[in-house]
N, C-alpha and C positions, 0 to 999 in steps of 0.2 A: 508499433505498440502500440502506439496514445491515438486514443482515441475521437471523432473532430464531435463538436458539442454543438454545433447549427450556431444561429449569432449567440453561443453564449460561453459558443468560447472561450472567450477572453479574460473571460470571470475568474482567477483564479486567485484563490485563499490566499495565498504563496506567491513569492517570486519562482518562477521553473526553473527546477534544478537541470545544469549542460549537462553532456557532453560533450568537452573538446573537437572539434574537427578533427581529421587526419589522426590520432590515434585507434589502436589496437581498441580497447573499449568500443569508443562508436562506430567503427567494423561489424563487430558483435551483435550491438542494440540496431544498425540498421542487419543484420543477419533472424536479430530475432523478428524485429518488422515486415519480415517474408512472408517467413516462414506464418506467422500468426497470421498476416494477409492468406495463407491458403483454408481457414478457418478451418482444420486441423490442431485446437490447444495442448491436447497430450502432447503431438509432435512438438510443438510450436515452444514448451518447457525445456524439453529434454537439453543434456546438456554437449553439447554443437564436436563432433568429431575432435579427438585433442587441444582442445581448450581448458583453462584452468578454471577449475567450478570458482576459489574463490571470484576473477572477474566478473563468470560471468551469476555470480550471484552477486556480484556490487550494483551492474550495467542491470538486472532488472528494481533492482531494489530502488536505485534511482528510478529506474521506469512507476513501478506500482506509487512510489511519492506524489510522483508528478500529475500520476492518475487520479489517485485519491483527494489529492490539493484543486484538480479541476470537480471531482468531482459534487466535493464539498462545498467548494466555490456559489457553487450553482442553486445550491441552498442555504446560504448562511442568514437571510431574509426569514427564512424557518427557528434560526435555529438560538435562540438570544436568552438571556440573563431568565428570563418570565418563565417562557414556554420549557425549557432543559435545562432548570436550576440543578440537578445534578446529569452527571455524565454516567449511562444506562444505557443499555443493551437489553431491554424490557424489562417488565417487574425485577426479576431473579437476579440481575446483572447489575454490582455499581462497581465502577471504574474509580477509584482515588491517585492523584496527582501524587508521584515520586518522580526525583533524575539522580538520585543518589548524590548529587553535587550538594547546589543550592535549596534542590530540597526533599533534604533527608528521610522526613516522614512525611507519609504520605497524606495531600492533604484532600477533602473533598471541598471541589469544587463544579459552577455550572457546565456543562456539555460546550459550549463555546469556547472559555475560556482552559479548557482540560484540551479541547483538539488545539486553541493555540499554543500552551504549550506543548504539547504532543511533536507538531508539523518544524513549529522553531527548532526542540529537540533536536528532530531528525536532523534540520538540516544542516547545523553545526557538525551536525555528524558526517554530513554528505561531504559539506568543505571541507571537514579534515583530510587533507593529503595525508598524515602518517594511520588514519583512516581504511583510506578510502583513494590511495594513491590514482592515477589520471596517471605517471608517465611511465612510459613504458621501462623494464626493469627495476621501477622501484617496489619491493615485497611489501605483498599485504601483512599487515601483526598476526602472531602465531593465534592470536586469540580471534581471528577477523567475524567467523560464523557463527560464533557465541553473540559477536555482536551485533551484526547480520539477522541474526535468529530475534532479539534483546525488537528491533526498531518493524521488524514482521509482524512480530506479539502484538506488537502498539497501534502500528500501521492498521493490523487484523479491527481493532474494540472500534476505529472509524468507521470502518463500514457494518460492522452490527450498530454501533447508532442509529446509522442513515435506515438504515433495515426497517429497523425496528420501531423508533419512532417519529423518520419524517420520508418513509417511501410514498402515505399517501401525495405528497406535495411532489416529490422526486413525478408520480405518473401523474400527478394536474401540468408535469413540464415536460411528460413527453421525453425522458431522461430512464425509463426504465428499461430498452435495453440496452441502453450501454452501460449502466451501472451494475445488470447483469453478466454483460462478457467479463468485466476488468473484474468483477468478484470472480467468476469462475477460473479467467486466468491466473489469479491473483491464488486461490487452493488448492490450483493444480502444480501451479509453482511449489509450493512447499509441499503440498504433498510427496510429491519427487524426490526432494528431498529434506525433509522430513526437517522442515523449519519451523513448526507449530506444534506443541504437545494439543492432544486431541480435546482436549478439558479446558483448552486456554477458546476452543473453537464450538465449544458446546451451544451459547446464545442462538447461532446462525444453525446448529445438526441440520436439522431437518430441513434447512434450505439448502446445501451441501449434499446431500444424503439426492436432493430431485435435481440437482444441476448436474450431479457427476453423474446419476446413475442414468442420462439423457445419453451422456457421452457414448457412455461404455455402448449400448446397442447395437 
């Protein structure tokens, strides 16, 4: 499921989150990678027969975190306090940061700062065994899907910022095919399990319709 980025592949924004080998989630990740290799993204996101939905969502959430982390890592030099003083996705959409714990009241901040807060916040949750258990037999929390929904909703904002503010640089780096494939995979996944409210997807609605229409033919 991970994508190769040529010579820039080593440039990740945050440390990559690994799923421990020998765990059931590792097997699930390998299954997902194999299905994704078939090229049929609609099929690749479907819950494998007999598998637990929470575990499938957890494995894919980790994978999307890694993908977005790597994609954003390729354009960090263009996403600066000066070039992106606000975290936005085009002129109509601006995002303010709050995590409900250390930052309760949403704060206005630059895109690089917002994305740093966001990715650190996601990483802390992925590393929390009570939220994302990696050991067999350890149950997921009852509210796991709502936790995953919040994470995925926020990760979407990084895609939205990249597309709206940095697409010329992505093209210049020759990364647009990777970005499009990663985003399409993300969209099919959240659509399959109803994980992001349609209103949240509004900044990229046209692109989503274009990318998903191609797959339906």
